[in-house]
C-alpha positions as CSV (number, residue, x, y, z in Angstrom):
1,X,-0.1,0.2,0.2
2,X,1.4,3.5,-0.8
3,X,2.1,5.7,1.8
4,X,-0.4,8.4,2.1
5,X,2.3,11.2,2.5
6,X,3.5,10.5,-1.1
7,X,0.1,10.3,-2.9
8,X,-0.1,14.1,-3.6
9,X,3.6,14.7,-4.3
10,X,2.7,12.0,-7.1
11,X,-0.1,13.7,-8.7
12,X,1.1,17.6,-8.0
13,X,0.9,19.2,-11.5
14,X,3.6,22.2,-11.4
15,X,4.0,25.3,-13.0
16,X,5.8,25.1,-16.3
17,X,6.8,28.8,-16.3
18,X,8.8,28.0,-13.4
19,X,10.3,24.4,-13.7
20,X,11.8,22.5,-16.9
21,X,10.7,19.5,-15.8
22,X,7.3,20.1,-16.4
23,X,5.3,16.4,-17.3
24,X,5.0,16.0,-21.2
25,X,3.1,13.4,-22.3
26,X,5.6,11.2,-24.7
27,X,2.5,10.2,-27.2
28,X,0.4,12.6,-28.7
29,X,-3.5,11.9,-28.0
30,X,-4.9,9.7,-31.1
31,X,-8.8,10.0,-30.7
32,X,-10.1,12.5,-32.9
33,X,-11.3,15.2,-30.6
34,X,-7.7,16.7,-30.4
35,X,-7.7,19.8,-28.3
36,X,-6.8,22.7,-30.5
37,X,-4.6,24.4,-28.6
38,X,-2.0,21.5,-28.7
39,X,-2.9,19.3,-31.1
40,X,-3.1,16.2,-28.5
41,X,0.3,16.9,-27.1
42,X,-1.0,18.0,-23.7
43,X,1.8,21.2,-24.2
44,X,2.6,23.8,-26.4
45,X,5.0,26.7,-26.4
46,X,4.4,30.4,-25.3
47,X,3.6,32.4,-28.2
48,X,5.4,35.2,-27.1
49,X,8.2,37.5,-29.6
50,X,11.8,36.5,-29.4
51,X,13.8,38.2,-26.5
52,X,10.4,37.7,-24.2
53,X,11.0,36.6,-20.8
54,X,8.8,33.8,-21.5
55,X,10.2,32.9,-25.2
56,X,10.9,29.1,-25.6
57,X,8.9,28.2,-22.6
58,X,7.0,25.0,-22.4
59,X,2.9,25.4,-20.8
60,X,0.8,22.7,-19.9
61,X,-2.1,22.5,-21.7
62,X,-6.0,23.2,-19.9
63,X,-6.5,19.4,-21.3
64,X,-3.6,18.0,-19.7
65,X,-4.3,19.7,-16.5
66,X,-7.8,18.6,-16.9
67,X,-6.8,14.9,-17.6
68,X,-4.3,15.1,-14.5
69,X,-7.0,16.2,-12.3
70,X,-9.5,13.6,-13.4
71,X,-6.6,11.1,-12.8
72,X,-5.8,12.4,-9.3
73,X,-9.5,12.3,-8.3
74,X,-9.8,9.0,-9.3
75,X,-6.7,8.1,-7.9
76,X,-7.8,9.6,-4.4
77,X,-11.1,8.0,-4.4
78,X,-9.4,4.4,-5.0
79,X,-7.3,5.0,-2.4
80,X,-10.8,6.7,0.0
81,X,-12.3,3.5,0.7
82,X,-15.4,5.3,-0.3
83,X,-16.3,2.5,-2.8
84,X,-20.1,2.8,-3.5
85,X,-20.7,5.3,-1.2
86,X,-19.1,7.8,-3.9
87,X,-22.9,8.3,-4.9
88,X,-23.3,9.8,-1.4
89,X,-23.1,13.4,-1.9
90,X,-24.4,16.9,-0.7
91,X,-26.1,17.4,-4.0
92,X,-27.8,13.7,-3.8
93,X,-29.3,14.1,0.0
94,X,-32.3,15.5,0.9
95,X,-31.6,18.4,3.0
96,X,-34.3,18.3,5.6
97,X,-33.2,14.3,6.2
98,X,-35.7,11.3,5.8
99,X,-37.8,12.4,8.6
100,X,-41.3,14.1,8.6
101,X,-40.9,15.7,12.2
102,X,-40.4,19.2,12.1
103,X,-37.6,19.6,14.5
104,X,-35.4,16.7,13.2
105,X,-35.7,18.6,9.6
106,X,-34.3,21.7,11.6
107,X,-31.8,19.7,13.1
108,X,-31.0,17.8,9.7
109,X,-30.5,21.6,8.0
110,X,-28.2,22.9,10.5
111,X,-26.4,19.7,10.3
112,X,-25.7,19.8,6.7
113,X,-25.1,23.2,6.7
114,X,-22.2,22.2,9.3
115,X,-20.9,19.4,7.3
116,X,-20.7,21.7,4.2
117,X,-18.3,24.3,6.0
118,X,-16.4,21.5,7.5
119,X,-15.7,19.8,3.7
120,X,-14.6,23.1,2.3
121,X,-12.0,23.7,5.1
122,X,-11.3,20.4,7.0
123,X,-9.8,21.4,10.5
124,X,-10.4,19.9,14.2
125,X,-12.9,17.3,14.9
126,X,-16.2,16.7,13.8
127,X,-18.7,14.0,15.3
128,X,-22.3,12.9,13.9
129,X,-24.2,11.3,16.9
130,X,-27.9,9.9,16.3
131,X,-29.8,7.1,16.2
132,X,-29.5,4.5,12.9
133,X,-31.3,5.9,9.8
134,X,-30.4,9.7,10.7
135,X,-27.9,10.0,8.1
136,X,-24.9,10.2,9.7
137,X,-23.1,7.8,7.0
138,X,-24.6,9.9,4.2
139,X,-23.3,13.6,5.7
140,X,-19.9,11.8,6.6
141,X,-19.7,10.3,3.3
142,X,-20.3,13.3,1.3
143,X,-17.7,15.3,3.3
144,X,-15.0,12.5,2.4
145,X,-16.3,12.9,-1.4
146,X,-16.4,16.9,-1.6
147,X,-12.8,17.2,0.1
148,X,-11.3,14.5,-2.6
149,X,-13.3,17.1,-5.2
150,X,-10.9,19.6,-3.7
151,X,-8.1,17.3,-3.7
152,X,-7.3,16.4,-0.3
153,X,-6.9,13.0,1.0
154,X,-9.3,11.3,2.7
155,X,-9.4,7.6,4.3
156,X,-13.2,6.4,5.0
157,X,-13.4,3.2,7.0
158,X,-16.0,1.8,8.8
159,X,-14.8,0.6,12.4
160,X,-15.8,-2.8,12.5
161,X,-14.0,-3.6,9.4
162,X,-10.8,-1.8,10.4
163,X,-10.6,-3.7,13.5
164,X,-10.9,-6.6,11.1
165,X,-8.7,-5.9,9.1
166,X,-6.1,-5.1,11.7
167,X,-6.8,-8.5,13.0
168,X,-6.0,-9.9,9.7
169,X,-3.0,-8.3,8.7
170,X,-1.4,-10.3,11.7
171,X,-1.7,-13.2,9.2
172,X,1.4,-14.7,7.3
173,X,-0.9,-14.3,3.7
174,X,-1.7,-10.5,4.3
175,X,-0.5,-8.4,1.5
176,X,0.2,-5.3,4.0
177,X,1.7,-5.6,7.3
178,X,0.1,-4.9,10.6
179,X,2.6,-1.8,11.3
180,X,1.8,-0.2,7.7
181,X,-2.1,-0.2,8.1
182,X,-2.1,1.2,11.8
183,X,0.2,4.2,10.8
184,X,-1.8,5.1,7.6
185,X,-5.3,4.8,9.4
186,X,-3.2,7.1,12.3
187,X,-1.6,9.7,10.2
188,X,-3.7,9.8,7.2
189,X,-4.8,14.0,6.2
190,X,-8.3,13.2,6.8
191,X,-9.9,10.1,8.3
192,X,-13.6,9.3,8.7
193,X,-14.5,6.9,11.3
194,X,-17.9,5.1,10.5
195,X,-20.1,3.1,13.2
196,X,-17.5,4.1,16.2
197,X,-19.1,1.8,18.9
198,X,-21.1,-1.0,16.5
199,X,-17.5,-3.1,16.7
200,X,-17.5,-6.1,19.3
201,X,-15.8,-4.3,22.7
202,X,-12.9,-6.4,23.6
203,X,-9.7,-4.9,25.5
204,X,-7.7,-5.5,22.1
205,X,-10.3,-3.6,20.2
206,X,-10.8,-1.0,22.6
207,X,-6.6,-0.4,23.0
208,X,-6.4,-0.3,18.9
209,X,-9.3,2.5,19.3
210,X,-7.4,4.6,22.1
211,X,-4.3,4.3,20.4
212,X,-5.6,5.6,17.1
213,X,-7.6,8.7,18.6
214,X,-5.4,9.5,21.1
215,X,-2.8,9.7,18.2
216,X,-4.9,11.9,15.7
217,X,-5.9,14.0,19.1
218,X,-2.6,14.9,19.8
219,X,-1.7,15.6,16.3
220,X,-4.5,17.6,15.6
221,X,-5.3,15.8,12.3
222,X,-8.9,16.6,10.8
223,X,-11.0,13.3,11.7
224,X,-14.8,12.8,11.3
225,X,-16.9,9.9,13.8
226,X,-20.5,8.6,13.2
227,X,-21.9,7.1,16.1
228,X,-25.0,6.0,17.2
229,X,-23.8,5.5,20.9
230,X,-24.2,7.9,23.7
231,X,-21.4,9.3,25.4
232,X,-22.1,8.0,28.5
233,X,-21.9,4.2,27.1
234,X,-18.5,5.1,25.6
235,X,-15.1,4.1,26.8
236,X,-14.3,7.3,28.8
237,X,-11.0,7.6,27.2
238,X,-12.5,8.1,23.7
239,X,-15.6,10.1,24.8
240,X,-13.4,12.8,26.4
241,X,-11.5,12.9,23.0
242,X,-14.6,13.0,21.0
243,X,-16.1,16.1,22.8
244,X,-13.2,17.9,23.4
245,X,-14.6,21.7,23.5
246,X,-11.5,22.9,21.9
247,X,-11.0,20.3,19.3
248,X,-14.6,18.9,18.6
249,X,-17.8,20.1,17.3
250,X,-20.9,17.3,18.1
251,X,-23.9,17.7,16.0
252,X,-26.5,15.6,17.3
253,X,-29.1,13.8,15.0
254,X,-31.3,13.0,17.6
255,X,-35.3,13.7,16.2
256,X,-36.6,12.5,19.0
257,X,-36.4,11.0,22.5
258,X,-37.9,7.6,23.0
259,X,-40.1,6.0,25.4
260,X,-41.6,9.1,27.0
261,X,-44.6,11.3,26.4
262,X,-44.9,12.2,23.0
263,X,-44.1,16.0,23.2
264,X,-41.9,16.4,26.4
265,X,-38.5,17.7,26.1
266,X,-39.6,19.2,22.4
267,X,-41.2,22.5,21.0
268,X,-44.0,22.5,19.2
269,X,-43.8,22.4,15.4
270,X,-46.4,25.4,15.1
271,X,-44.8,27.3,18.1
272,X,-41.2,27.0,16.2
273,X,-43.2,28.3,13.2
274,X,-44.8,31.4,15.0
275,X,-42.4,32.3,18.0
276,X,-39.8,33.7,16.3
277,X,-37.6,36.9,16.6
278,X,-38.8,38.2,13.3
279,X,-42.5,38.1,15.0
280,X,-41.8,39.4,17.8
281,X,-43.5,42.7,18.1
282,X,-41.8,45.2,20.5
283,X,-44.8,47.7,19.9
284,X,-46.6,45.1,22.1
285,X,-49.9,46.2,23.5
286,X,-49.8,49.8,23.5
287,X,-47.1,49.8,25.9
288,X,-46.0,52.8,27.6
289,X,-42.2,54.4,27.0
290,X,-40.7,52.2,29.7
291,X,-42.8,49.2,28.8
292,X,-41.6,49.3,25.2
293,X,-38.1,49.8,26.4
294,X,-38.7,46.6,28.6
295,X,-39.7,44.5,25.6
296,X,-36.6,45.7,23.4
297,X,-34.4,44.8,26.8
298,X,-35.8,41.2,26.4
299,X,-35.5,41.0,22.7
300,X,-31.6,42.1,22.6
301,X,-31.3,40.0,25.6
302,X,-32.7,36.8,24.1
303,X,-30.9,37.6,21.0
304,X,-27.3,37.8,22.3
305,X,-28.2,34.4,24.2
306,X,-29.0,32.8,21.1
307,X,-25.9,33.8,19.4
308,X,-23.7,32.8,22.1
309,X,-25.8,30.4,24.9
310,X,-23.5,30.7,27.6
311,X,-24.9,30.6,30.8
312,X,-28.6,31.3,32.1
313,X,-31.2,33.7,31.1
314,X,-34.2,34.1,33.3
315,X,-36.7,36.4,31.7
316,X,-39.5,37.6,34.1
317,X,-42.9,39.2,33.9
318,X,-46.6,38.7,33.9
319,X,-48.3,36.7,31.3
320,X,-48.8,37.7,27.9
321,X,-45.8,39.6,27.6
322,X,-43.9,37.7,25.2
323,X,-41.7,35.4,27.7
324,X,-42.4,32.0,25.9
325,X,-42.2,33.5,22.8
326,X,-38.3,34.9,23.2
327,X,-37.8,31.4,24.9
328,X,-38.5,29.1,21.6
329,X,-37.0,31.7,19.5
330,X,-34.0,30.7,20.8
331,X,-34.6,26.9,21.0
332,X,-35.4,27.3,17.5
333,X,-31.7,29.3,16.7
334,X,-30.2,26.2,19.0
335,X,-31.9,23.6,17.0
336,X,-31.3,25.0,13.4
337,X,-27.5,24.7,14.9
338,X,-27.9,21.0,16.0
339,X,-27.7,21.6,19.6
340,X,-29.9,19.6,21.7
341,X,-32.5,21.5,23.7
342,X,-34.6,20.2,26.0
343,X,-37.9,22.1,26.1
344,X,-40.2,21.6,29.8
345,X,-43.4,23.1,30.5
346,X,-42.3,22.8,34.4
347,X,-45.6,21.7,35.7
348,X,-45.8,18.8,32.8
349,X,-42.0,18.0,33.5
350,X,-43.0,17.2,37.0
351,X,-46.3,15.3,36.1
352,X,-43.7,12.6,34.0
353,X,-41.1,12.7,36.6
354,X,-44.1,11.5,39.0
355,X,-45.1,8.9,36.5
356,X,-41.9,7.3,36.1
357,X,-42.7,5.8,39.6
358,X,-45.8,3.9,37.9
359,X,-44.6,0.1,37.4
360,X,-46.3,0.6,34.0
361,X,-43.6,3.5,32.9
362,X,-41.3,2.5,29.9
363,X,-38.6,5.0,31.3
364,X,-37.0,5.3,34.4
365,X,-37.2,8.1,36.8
366,X,-33.5,8.7,37.0
367,X,-33.1,8.2,32.9
368,X,-35.4,11.0,32.5
369,X,-34.2,12.9,35.2
370,X,-31.1,12.7,34.6
371,X,-31.4,13.9,31.0
372,X,-33.0,17.4,32.0
373,X,-30.1,17.9,34.6
374,X,-27.8,17.3,31.7
375,X,-29.2,18.6,28.7
376,X,-27.1,20.5,26.5
377,X,-29.9,23.2,26.5
378,X,-32.6,23.5,28.9
379,X,-35.7,25.6,28.7
380,X,-38.1,25.5,31.8
381,X,-41.2,27.6,30.7
382,X,-43.3,28.6,33.5
383,X,-41.3,28.0,36.5
384,X,-43.6,28.5,39.6
385,X,-46.6,27.4,38.3
386,X,-46.2,23.8,39.5
387,X,-48.5,22.6,42.4
388,X,-46.3,23.7,45.3
389,X,-45.1,20.6,47.1
390,X,-42.0,20.1,49.0
391,X,-41.6,17.2,46.3
392,X,-41.5,19.3,43.5
393,X,-40.0,22.2,45.3
394,X,-36.7,19.4,45.8
395,X,-36.5,18.2,42.5
396,X,-36.6,21.6,40.6
397,X,-34.0,22.5,43.4
398,X,-31.8,19.5,42.2
399,X,-31.7,20.0,38.3
400,X,-30.7,24.3,39.0
401,X,-28.4,22.9,41.5
402,X,-26.4,21.1,38.9
403,X,-26.7,23.0,36.1
404,X,-25.6,25.9,38.2
405,X,-22.7,23.9,39.6
406,X,-22.0,22.8,35.9
407,X,-22.6,26.5,34.5
408,X,-24.9,24.4,31.9
409,X,-27.0,26.9,29.7
410,X,-30.3,27.4,31.0
411,X,-33.5,29.4,29.8
412,X,-36.1,30.4,32.3
413,X,-39.2,31.8,32.2
414,X,-41.2,32.7,35.2
415,X,-43.8,35.0,36.9
416,X,-42.2,35.2,40.3
417,X,-40.3,38.1,41.2
418,X,-36.7,36.3,41.8
419,X,-35.6,40.4,42.8
420,X,-37.7,40.0,45.8
421,X,-37.4,36.3,47.0
422,X,-34.9,34.9,49.3
423,X,-35.2,30.7,49.0
424,X,-32.5,28.8,47.2
425,X,-33.8,28.5,43.9
426,X,-33.8,32.2,43.6
427,X,-30.4,32.9,44.9
428,X,-28.9,30.8,41.8
429,X,-31.5,32.8,39.5
430,X,-30.2,36.2,40.9
431,X,-26.1,35.0,40.6
432,X,-24.7,37.3,38.0
433,X,-21.9,35.4,37.5
434,X,-23.8,33.0,35.5
435,X,-26.6,34.5,34.2
436,X,-28.7,37.6,33.5
437,X,-32.4,38.1,35.0
438,X,-34.5,40.6,32.7
439,X,-38.0,42.2,34.2
440,X,-40.5,42.7,31.2
441,X,-42.9,44.9,32.3
442,X,-45.9,45.1,29.4
443,X,-49.1,45.1,29.1
444,X,-50.6,41.5,28.2
445,X,-50.1,41.0,24.4
446,X,-53.5,38.8,24.1
447,X,-56.0,41.0,25.5
448,X,-54.9,43.6,22.9
449,X,-58.2,45.0,21.9
450,X,-59.5,45.1,25.3
451,X,-56.2,47.0,26.7
452,X,-56.5,49.7,23.6
453,X,-60.4,50.0,24.5
454,X,-59.4,51.0,28.2
455,X,-56.8,53.2,27.4
456,X,-58.9,55.2,25.1
457,X,-61.6,55.1,27.8
458,X,-58.8,56.5,30.3
459,X,-57.8,59.3,28.1
460,X,-59.2,62.8,29.7
461,X,-61.6,64.8,27.3
462,X,-60.4,67.8,25.9
463,X,-62.3,70.7,27.0
464,X,-64.3,72.9,24.2
465,X,-63.7,76.5,24.4
466,X,-66.4,78.9,25.6
């Protein structure tokens, strides 16, 4: 097997004006469609007057450049191990994915955009996570095919096949030595590992994968990984490299949360369509000047958080001022960027947590509670609307304390004025080191007609002149 470092060297085309060792075909083309510029030779001499600096210079013809480029692409494709996956391109995939779920379609659209950007400039690591059939392999292969078109060396391999090849390389009849194959996988300019976690787990397999991933992580070599395995179920060493914040971008193509209520954790599609930043009207329901300023401040804070979801954002205010609208708009932006968002109406969340204690529940309390606590981005809508009980307060306290300590992005909407509260949950919501507390003071937008009518009636009548 050829060393990857030599592949592009053999395929390189030099500028003939700078180097007299330019490749020139020894045999002219014999087909009937000869190039008019070079008459099938693949080169020509510069058409300049005697004495010109380029007089007598041999120039590679464009037809020859094209032929060499085609040969280079064919050679790279052959080496890439993509095989039948050459048909998996960005042009051949459905940009909204295969599912009909609006949330999943938004997630997939964001993943396609990120994958295209990565293929144009493959740096760092890209991890495509999600269930089988989510489109991970198609996206990974599309990245590989686009990179080959751009002249990059790519090696695509299904992880179980890789481990089988490494085992077979120990055999006396193997055409390639184990050390040669292992070195190429570790050092290839762009490696695509498809199906990480689908291999048979043995100490030997885990050791080989650790060595490959550790080498590429340390050398900062571009790597694409697809996996259907949850991070918590992976080898901790491998998981830590895949999710390294400075080196990796993780795209979660999960389109639904299994074995739970039909909508828990997800935003209603109609809400994602209606509640956007563009449809948020800062004119509200005939607000006063200070109330309109409050609406603008809420919109600005939500847009800033959506651009950089770091820390917490708490939106306080009476019903109908747009708190949930802004929270959903933030969620839509994050879903479009393939980030995991867990959206929970707090009373409904607590009902589901209670239900998990039922023997008939298909999901355990620990699993759901852990998912809420550790969600990449959590939206707690209408905090304070839940039935007040010691159990409810304890569960919310545990969620909020965990996310506060871990500094996990969290959006809270509430009618509670936390600036006047002194209980433990309020203390964390008010913490300026982790988040921002915005109090929106404005009339209820849902009662727009009634508010405008009452406003008109309250206006003083003009006195008629005597």
